[in-house]
Every structure is written in C-alpha cells, then in structure tokens.
C-alpha positions as CSV (number, residue, x, y, z in Angstrom):
1,M,81.6,36.5,54.4
2,K,83.6,38.8,57.1
3,I,84.8,42.2,55.8
4,L,87.5,44.2,57.6
5,V,87.3,47.9,57.1
6,L,90.1,50.2,57.7
7,N,90.1,53.9,58.2
8,S,93.8,54.8,58.5
9,G,94.5,58.3,59.4
10,S,97.8,60.1,60.0
11,S,98.0,59.1,63.5
12,S,95.1,56.8,64.2
13,I,93.4,53.5,62.7
14,K,89.5,53.0,63.0
15,Y,88.6,49.5,62.2
16,K,85.3,47.7,61.8
17,L,84.6,44.0,61.0
18,F,81.4,43.4,59.1
19,C,79.2,40.4,58.1
20,S,78.3,40.7,54.5
21,K,74.9,39.3,55.1
22,D,73.6,42.3,56.6
23,Y,76.4,44.4,57.3
24,K,76.1,44.0,61.0
25,I,79.2,45.2,63.0
26,L,80.7,42.2,64.8
27,F,83.5,44.1,66.1
28,E,85.1,47.7,66.2
29,G,87.8,49.8,67.7
30,I,90.4,52.4,67.3
31,E,94.2,52.7,67.6
32,E,95.1,56.3,68.6
33,E,98.4,58.1,68.8
34,V,99.7,55.7,66.3
35,N,103.7,56.0,65.8
36,D,104.4,52.4,64.8
37,F,101.7,51.2,62.0
38,H,103.1,47.6,62.3
39,Q,102.7,47.4,66.1
40,S,99.2,49.0,65.8
41,F,97.9,46.3,63.4
42,E,99.4,43.6,65.7
43,N,97.2,45.2,68.2
44,I,94.3,45.0,66.0
45,F,94.8,41.4,64.9
46,S,95.1,40.5,68.6
47,M,91.8,42.1,69.5
48,L,89.9,40.7,66.7
49,L,91.3,37.2,67.7
50,K,90.2,37.9,71.6
51,S,87.1,38.9,70.5
52,K,86.4,35.5,69.2
53,V,84.2,36.6,66.3
54,I,86.9,35.1,64.2
55,K,88.8,32.0,65.0
56,K,91.7,32.8,62.9
57,L,92.8,35.8,60.7
58,E,92.2,33.9,57.6
59,D,88.4,34.0,58.2
60,I,88.5,37.6,57.0
61,S,87.5,37.4,53.4
62,C,88.2,40.8,52.4
63,V,89.7,44.0,53.5
64,G,88.4,47.3,52.5
65,H,90.4,50.6,52.9
66,R,89.4,54.2,52.9
67,V,92.1,56.2,50.8
68,V,91.8,60.1,51.0
69,H,93.1,61.0,47.7
70,G,92.6,59.1,44.3
71,G,93.5,62.1,42.1
72,E,92.1,61.7,38.6
73,M,93.0,58.3,38.0
74,F,90.7,56.7,40.3
75,S,87.1,57.3,40.1
76,K,85.8,54.1,41.5
77,P,86.8,51.2,44.1
78,M,89.7,49.1,42.8
79,V,91.1,45.8,43.7
80,V,94.5,46.1,45.3
81,T,97.3,45.0,42.7
82,S,101.0,46.0,42.7
83,K,100.2,48.5,40.0
84,V,97.4,50.3,42.1
85,I,99.9,50.5,44.9
86,K,102.5,52.2,42.7
87,E,99.9,54.7,41.5
88,L,99.0,55.5,45.1
89,E,102.5,56.1,46.1
90,K,102.5,58.8,43.1
91,L,99.6,60.4,44.7
92,I,101.5,60.9,48.1
93,V,102.4,64.4,47.0
94,L,98.6,65.4,47.0
95,A,97.9,63.9,50.5
96,P,101.1,63.7,52.2
97,L,99.4,63.2,55.7
98,H,97.1,60.5,54.8
99,N,98.1,58.4,51.7
100,P,101.2,57.1,53.3
101,S,99.3,55.8,56.3
102,N,96.6,54.2,53.8
103,I,99.4,52.7,51.8
104,D,101.1,51.3,54.9
105,G,97.9,49.5,55.9
106,I,97.5,47.9,52.4
107,K,101.2,46.6,52.6
108,I,100.9,45.3,56.3
109,I,97.5,43.3,55.3
110,K,99.2,41.9,52.2
111,E,102.4,40.6,54.2
112,K,99.9,39.2,57.0
113,L,97.2,37.9,54.9
114,P,98.7,37.6,51.3
115,K,95.6,35.6,49.9
116,V,92.9,38.0,51.1
117,K,91.4,40.2,48.5
118,Q,91.9,44.1,49.5
119,I,89.7,46.9,48.1
120,V,90.4,50.6,48.2
121,V,87.6,53.2,48.3
122,F,88.4,56.8,47.5
123,D,87.4,59.7,49.4
124,T,87.7,61.8,46.3
125,A,85.9,59.2,43.9
126,F,82.3,60.6,44.5
127,H,83.3,64.1,43.3
128,H,84.3,62.8,39.9
129,T,81.3,64.0,38.4
130,I,81.9,67.6,39.2
131,P,81.9,69.7,35.9
132,K,84.9,71.3,34.7
133,K,83.8,74.7,35.2
134,N,83.5,73.9,38.9
135,F,86.5,72.0,39.2
136,L,88.9,74.2,37.5
137,Y,91.0,77.2,39.3
138,P,91.1,80.6,37.4
139,I,95.0,80.0,37.1
140,P,97.0,79.3,33.9
141,I,95.3,76.2,32.3
142,E,98.7,74.7,32.0
143,Y,98.9,74.1,35.7
144,Y,95.9,71.7,35.6
145,E,96.9,70.2,32.2
146,K,100.5,69.3,33.3
147,H,100.3,69.2,37.0
148,K,96.6,68.4,37.8
149,I,96.2,71.3,40.0
150,R,92.3,71.4,40.4
151,K,89.5,70.9,42.9
152,Y,89.2,67.4,44.0
153,G,86.8,67.4,47.0
154,F,86.8,65.2,50.1
155,H,84.3,63.4,52.5
156,G,83.0,61.6,49.3
157,T,82.3,58.3,50.9
158,S,80.4,60.1,53.8
159,V,78.6,62.3,51.3
160,E,77.6,59.4,49.2
161,Y,76.4,57.1,52.2
162,V,74.1,59.9,53.6
163,A,72.8,60.9,50.1
164,K,71.9,57.0,49.5
165,Q,70.1,57.0,53.1
166,F,68.0,60.0,52.1
167,A,67.0,58.6,48.9
168,K,66.1,55.2,50.7
169,N,64.2,57.1,53.3
170,S,62.1,59.3,50.7
171,G,61.3,56.3,48.7
172,K,62.8,58.1,45.6
173,K,65.7,57.3,43.2
174,L,69.0,59.2,44.1
175,Q,69.4,59.9,40.4
176,K,66.3,62.1,40.7
177,L,67.3,64.1,43.6
178,N,69.0,67.5,44.4
179,L,70.6,67.4,47.6
180,I,73.0,69.6,49.7
181,V,75.3,67.6,52.4
182,L,76.8,69.4,55.1
183,H,79.6,67.2,56.5
184,L,80.2,69.2,59.7
185,G,82.9,67.6,61.9
186,N,86.5,68.5,63.1
187,G,87.0,68.7,59.3
188,A,84.0,70.3,57.3
189,S,82.7,70.5,53.9
190,I,79.5,71.0,51.9
191,T,78.6,69.3,48.8
192,A,76.0,70.2,46.1
193,I,74.5,66.8,44.5
194,K,72.8,67.4,41.1
195,N,70.5,64.5,40.0
196,G,72.4,62.2,42.2
197,K,75.7,63.1,41.4
198,S,78.3,65.6,43.0
199,Y,78.1,68.9,41.1
200,D,80.2,71.0,43.4
201,T,81.9,70.9,46.9
202,S,83.9,73.3,49.1
203,M,87.0,71.3,49.7
204,G,89.5,71.6,46.8
205,F,93.1,70.7,45.7
206,T,93.5,69.6,49.4
207,P,91.1,69.5,52.4
208,L,92.2,73.0,53.4
209,E,89.9,74.9,51.3
210,G,86.2,75.9,52.0
211,L,84.6,75.9,55.4
212,M,86.2,77.3,58.7
213,M,87.0,74.1,60.5
214,G,88.2,72.7,64.0
215,T,91.9,73.8,63.2
216,R,92.0,74.4,59.4
217,S,91.4,78.1,58.2
218,G,89.2,77.1,54.9
219,D,89.1,80.1,52.5
220,I,91.6,82.8,52.9
221,D,93.1,85.4,50.5
222,P,96.1,83.5,49.1
223,S,98.4,86.5,49.3
224,I,98.5,85.9,53.2
225,V,100.6,83.0,52.6
226,L,103.0,85.3,50.7
227,Y,102.9,87.7,53.2
228,L,103.6,85.4,56.1
229,Q,106.5,84.2,53.9
230,D,108.0,87.4,52.9
231,S,107.3,89.9,55.7
232,L,107.3,87.5,58.6
233,N,110.3,85.3,57.0
234,L,107.9,82.1,57.9
235,K,108.8,78.9,56.2
236,I,106.4,77.0,54.1
237,N,106.0,74.0,56.6
238,E,105.5,76.5,59.4
239,I,102.6,78.3,57.3
240,T,101.3,74.8,56.3
241,N,101.1,74.0,60.1
242,I,99.5,77.4,60.9
243,L,96.9,76.8,58.3
244,N,96.1,73.3,59.1
245,K,96.6,73.0,62.8
246,Q,96.4,76.3,64.4
247,S,93.7,78.0,62.6
248,G,89.7,77.7,62.5
249,F,88.2,77.6,65.8
250,Q,91.5,76.9,67.4
251,G,92.9,80.2,65.9
252,I,90.0,82.4,66.9
253,C,89.2,81.0,70.4
254,G,91.8,78.7,71.4
255,Q,89.8,75.8,71.3
256,S,88.9,73.3,68.5
257,D,86.2,71.4,70.2
258,L,82.7,72.8,69.6
259,R,81.2,71.4,72.6
260,K,83.6,73.0,74.9
261,I,83.6,76.3,72.8
262,L,79.5,76.4,73.3
263,K,80.1,75.9,77.2
264,Q,82.9,78.7,77.2
265,N,80.3,81.4,76.0
266,D,82.9,84.2,76.0
267,N,83.3,86.8,73.4
268,S,86.1,85.0,71.4
269,S,83.9,81.9,71.3
270,K,80.8,83.7,70.1
271,L,82.9,85.3,67.5
272,A,84.2,82.0,66.4
273,I,80.8,80.5,66.1
274,S,79.6,83.5,64.2
275,M,82.3,83.3,61.7
276,Y,81.8,79.4,61.4
277,V,78.0,79.8,60.6
278,D,78.5,82.8,58.3
279,R,80.9,81.0,55.9
280,I,78.7,77.8,56.1
281,R,75.7,79.9,55.0
282,K,77.7,81.5,52.1
283,Y,78.3,78.2,50.4
284,L,74.7,77.0,51.3
285,V,73.0,79.9,49.7
286,N,75.4,79.5,46.5
287,Y,74.6,76.0,46.3
288,I,70.9,76.5,46.7
289,I,70.9,79.1,43.8
290,K,73.2,76.7,41.6
291,L,70.7,73.7,42.2
292,K,67.7,76.0,41.8
293,E,65.4,73.2,43.2
294,V,66.7,71.4,46.5
295,D,65.0,68.2,47.7
296,G,67.0,67.9,50.9
297,I,69.6,69.7,53.3
298,I,71.5,66.9,55.1
299,F,73.4,67.5,58.2
300,T,76.1,64.8,59.0
301,G,79.2,64.4,60.9
302,G,79.9,65.0,64.7
303,I,78.7,68.5,64.6
304,G,76.1,68.3,61.9
305,E,74.6,65.3,63.6
306,N,74.6,66.5,67.2
307,S,74.6,70.3,67.3
308,K,71.1,71.5,67.0
309,I,72.3,75.2,68.0
310,I,74.5,75.1,64.7
311,R,71.7,73.6,62.6
312,D,69.2,76.2,63.7
313,K,71.9,79.0,63.2
314,V,72.7,78.0,59.6
315,C,69.2,77.6,58.4
316,K,67.9,80.8,60.3
317,D,65.9,83.1,57.8
318,L,66.4,80.8,55.0
319,D,62.8,79.6,54.9
320,I,62.2,81.3,51.5
321,L,65.2,79.9,49.9
322,L,64.8,76.7,51.3
323,N,61.2,76.5,50.1
324,N,60.1,72.9,50.3
325,S,63.3,71.4,51.1
326,K,63.4,68.7,53.7
327,V,66.1,69.5,56.4
328,V,67.2,66.5,58.0
329,T,70.2,64.9,60.1
330,I,71.6,61.5,59.0
331,K,74.1,59.7,60.8
332,T,77.1,58.9,58.4
333,D,78.9,55.6,58.2
334,E,82.0,55.6,55.8
335,E,82.9,52.0,57.2
336,K,79.6,50.5,56.2
337,N,79.6,52.4,52.8
338,I,83.3,50.9,52.3
339,A,82.0,47.4,53.2
340,E,79.2,47.5,50.9
341,Q,81.3,48.8,48.0
342,S,84.0,46.3,48.7
343,Y,81.6,43.2,48.7
344,K,80.0,44.7,45.6
345,L,83.3,44.7,43.8
346,I,84.7,41.3,44.6
347,N,81.3,39.7,43.8
348,K,81.0,41.6,40.5
349,G,79.9,39.1,37.8
350,K,78.9,36.4,40.4
351,K,75.3,35.2,40.4
C-alpha cells in the first residue's frame, strides 16, 4: 500500500510517499511560496508520476493530512467525510493561517482522487490529555464554556513521534515514562509527558504562546497588546503581524535563522540567544518540578537536533534537577507518524 502524506502550511506543501510495509520513503518533495494551491497540487501529482514510483495516481491507496487545529472535537485521527470537513471549517477561526490550506488540500484530493481514503491527523490531538488545571486560563470560566478559549497545544504529531522513539530505544513502555520534549525550530515548544501522555505544554490557544521563537514573541504581558492599540494606534492585524512575524529572534537581532545569528556573534545576537535559552530553561525547570521524576529530556526540531551550543546552554548547571534523566536528541518525522496513524486507522478491524 502506498500512502501519500501532505503537510500543508500557509504558503508551502511538504509531501512524502510511503510504502506501508516498512514506511520507506518512496518519494518526497516540497512546494514553496504557494499562491495557487490547485497548481501546486498539479505540480506534486506531476512529480510523483515522473518519479515512476507510481504508474498512475490511483496507485495511491491513502492520503494522510497534517491538520494544525482540531479544537476540542478531534482528539484522534479521523477518516475524512463531508461532516468532518464542515467541522474543520468551523475551526478556521482558531487557526486562520493553517487550517484553510489543510482543508484546501483535502478538497483538491477529493476532486482528483474521489475513491481514495483520506485521513486527518491533528497537531493538537496528542495534547487532549492535558488536565483542566493546566489547560484553563485564569479568566472568567464562561469564555471557556461558551467560546472554548483554552490551551490546546501544538507540535503534537512531532512530540508523540519522538516520545515513542525514546520508549522504543529504551526498551520501556511509553505509558511508564515521564518525558520532556523540546521541539525547537523556527516554531518552538516544550511539552511535559506524564506516564506517556501530554500533561502540559508551552503553546496555548494559538502557537504564539510560550517560548521565544524565530519570529514569534512567545509569552509577553497581555497589556502590551492594549498599549500598542491604544497608545500607538496600531490595528489588531498590525499587532498580530508584529507578534507573529517581527518578534522573537527577528525582533531582537534582525535575523530569525539561528545558524546566521551564531555566526554574527554581535551583542544583539548574544542577547537574543541569552533570552531564548532563559525562556526555555524557565519552562524546563517548571516541568521537571511538575513531573518530579523525569526519565528523559528529548531535543528535536531543526535547532534541537542540530545545535549542540543551544542544548548545552539549556542544560548547563541543571545536573541536580536532571538527576538520572537521559538527555538525548531524536530526529522528528511528523510525516512518518501520520503515515503510520493513517494506515492503522484504515485497517482497523482487519485481520
């Protein structure tokens, strides 16, 4: 069985074609600076056919989609139906940059390959186990009850994958492990896993909350937004752009790529790195205390996997707290996780 996995962003589409036998990647690619999703999908179909790993598009048995936001409704992978699509459209308000492109991908596949089963795997699903005390905000409870304003968490597909890999490598059951996963890339989050389940995570109602990131601010005083609006007469969309696209590393040192920041080695770059590490450590120490016993600290994502400098700075002088915790790097593979979950779902009940 051949499984096509689509990871659609707001302006890019990553795709991988897997063989379900051993989840070997048969073909992969990326469409960047996407303006016309229909044209980009035509390009993907063309590349798959040219690769000769399939003779015709109908050789694809299943298409798995990464969907950023599943809200409270979706806590596990789902087979795509008309009802599921309608529910996803209702969630656009929670992820206006990503869910529309995820839905576009589903609809295009449905037009092109109407008989192929499609599966949606949600970035928020792994975090559905977070207890109420950790996902509620200390604002009037009616905003949660009526409008579902709460912490949802993101990077769940990646976090789940590396947690499973840690369990496999250690020869232990995931359900018996306490782990902390640091997914550090242009977007960054940290997740506390208790007995194999997400217990708390840094990203919240949106991916803006939490750690300082490439272009996102992470945690700030909410009153800053009101000040920018009232005193500087900035509009909400301008403030949203500032916090999501002009902040983080970009805001402090004018560069969002850590590799270039490390090479610059000037005062603003050193300041940005110091702020970044400090905010990671604040969450890390908090989660160590919450979990009490931690079996493993996992670094993943582009920065987490490749920057020893950052890993060393984050873990410096934490020996007493880390105790016997294994500190490891594990390469994430969201697409493989999606392929595995898609195959498992469509074959559920089959012998």
